[in-house]
Structure formats: structure tokens, C-alpha cells
NUVEX-550624 format. One record per residue (C-alpha): z, x, y; residue in one letter. Coordinates in nm, 2 decimals, decimal comma. Example, Ala and Ser with C-alpha at 12.3 -4.5 7.8 and 13.67 -1.06 7.14 Angstrom:
residues 2
[site [0,78; 1,23; -0,45]; 'A']
[site [0,71; 1,37; -0,11]; 'S']
end
This chain:
residues 84
[site [21,42; 8,90; 26,75]; 'M']
[site [21,40; 9,12; 27,08]; 'S']
[site [21,68; 9,34; 27,21]; 'R']
[site [21,78; 9,32; 27,57]; 'E']
[site [21,81; 9,61; 27,79]; 'I']
[site [21,88; 9,65; 28,15]; 'T']
[site [21,61; 9,79; 28,40]; 'Q']
[site [21,85; 10,11; 28,43]; 'R']
[site [21,85; 10,15; 28,04]; 'E']
[site [21,46; 10,12; 28,03]; 'L']
[site [21,46; 10,41; 28,32]; 'R']
[site [21,69; 10,63; 28,16]; 'N']
[site [21,63; 10,56; 27,79]; 'D']
[site [21,27; 10,55; 27,81]; 'S']
[site [21,21; 10,78; 27,53]; 'G']
[site [21,44; 10,64; 27,29]; 'K']
[site [21,28; 10,29; 27,38]; 'I']
[site [20,94; 10,41; 27,32]; 'M']
[site [21,03; 10,55; 26,97]; 'R']
[site [21,19; 10,21; 26,93]; 'A']
[site [20,85; 10,03; 26,99]; 'L']
[site [20,66; 10,24; 26,75]; 'D']
[site [20,90; 10,16; 26,51]; 'E']
[site [20,82; 9,78; 26,58]; 'G']
[site [21,13; 9,69; 26,78]; 'E']
[site [21,06; 9,42; 27,09]; 'T']
[site [21,28; 9,44; 27,39]; 'F']
[site [21,35; 9,19; 27,67]; 'T']
[site [21,41; 9,35; 28,02]; 'V']
[site [21,65; 9,24; 28,27]; 'T']
[site [21,72; 9,29; 28,59]; 'R']
[site [22,05; 9,17; 28,75]; 'N']
[site [22,12; 8,98; 28,44]; 'G']
[site [21,80; 8,77; 28,44]; 'V']
[site [21,51; 8,84; 28,22]; 'P']
[site [21,18; 9,00; 28,41]; 'V']
[site [20,97; 9,10; 28,15]; 'G']
[site [20,91; 9,19; 27,78]; 'E']
[site [20,83; 9,49; 27,59]; 'L']
[site [20,61; 9,45; 27,24]; 'T']
[site [20,45; 9,70; 27,01]; 'P']
[site [20,10; 9,69; 27,01]; 'L']
[site [19,91; 9,58; 26,68]; 'R']
[site [19,75; 9,86; 26,55]; 'R']
[site [19,43; 9,84; 26,35]; 'H']
[site [19,48; 9,95; 25,99]; 'R']
[site [19,19; 10,15; 25,85]; 'Y']
[site [19,13; 10,20; 25,50]; 'L']
[site [18,84; 10,35; 25,28]; 'P']
[site [18,57; 10,14; 25,19]; 'A']
[site [18,64; 10,21; 24,85]; 'E']
[site [19,00; 10,07; 24,86]; 'T']
[site [18,84; 9,74; 25,01]; 'A']
[site [18,57; 9,70; 24,76]; 'V']
[site [18,85; 9,74; 24,47]; 'E']
[site [19,09; 9,49; 24,65]; 'L']
[site [18,81; 9,24; 24,64]; 'F']
[site [18,68; 9,31; 24,29]; 'R']
[site [18,99; 9,09; 24,19]; 'T']
[site [18,91; 8,80; 24,45]; 'A']
[site [18,78; 8,47; 24,30]; 'P']
[site [18,40; 8,40; 24,35]; 'K']
[site [18,29; 8,19; 24,60]; 'I']
[site [18,05; 7,88; 24,52]; 'D']
[site [17,83; 7,89; 24,80]; 'Y']
[site [17,69; 7,53; 24,79]; 'D']
[site [18,04; 7,41; 24,76]; 'S']
[site [18,10; 7,65; 25,10]; 'L']
[site [17,83; 7,52; 25,28]; 'R']
[site [17,91; 7,17; 25,20]; 'A']
[site [18,27; 7,20; 25,34]; 'D']
[site [18,15; 7,38; 25,63]; 'L']
[site [17,88; 7,12; 25,72]; 'D']
[site [18,14; 6,84; 25,67]; 'A']
[site [18,38; 7,01; 25,92]; 'A']
[site [18,14; 7,09; 26,16]; 'A']
[site [17,86; 6,88; 26,34]; 'S']
[site [17,53; 6,98; 26,32]; 'Q']
[site [17,43; 6,81; 26,58]; 'D']
[site [17,27; 7,01; 26,82]; 'P']
[site [17,32; 6,79; 27,13]; 'A']
[site [17,59; 6,89; 27,38]; 'P']
[site [17,94; 6,72; 27,36]; 'R']
[site [18,01; 6,53; 27,67]; 'G']
end
């Protein structure tokens, strides 16, 4: 849920607001009581070492590739003709 702030608060408290954005908070900016914009934190890419990813997937269920291929073929048409 976003917190409502005025244009004046945005101008005067920008440092505090930026820190709150860093912590994941979202804001709706108003001017004369009317919402005019929204400030939302950007999604940050989280990178992890390859070893960690390998360890996470080590316990993942095995994939039956024939079954996967059959499911994909059933879900997506293999007809190369353009759709009209």
C-alpha cells in the first residue's frame, strides 16, 4: 500500500523519501489534494554465485524431457503459417 505525500513534502523531505524508497516503500504524490504521480522502488537484480544456484537446483525434481516436449507441442501450434 502506498503512502500519500504532497508535492511540498517531496520537495522538502526528498532525502527521507529516497531512503524509504530504498527500503521498498511506495508513495503517491499529490498536488492540491489530487494524485499526480507515484514513486515506486525499482526492482533490483539479485545476483548469486553460480555455486549457490547449482546447490539450489540440486534438489529440484528431475525433468522428463519427452513429457515436457509433448506438453509444449500440445500448448503451442507448430503450424508455421501466419495467423490471420
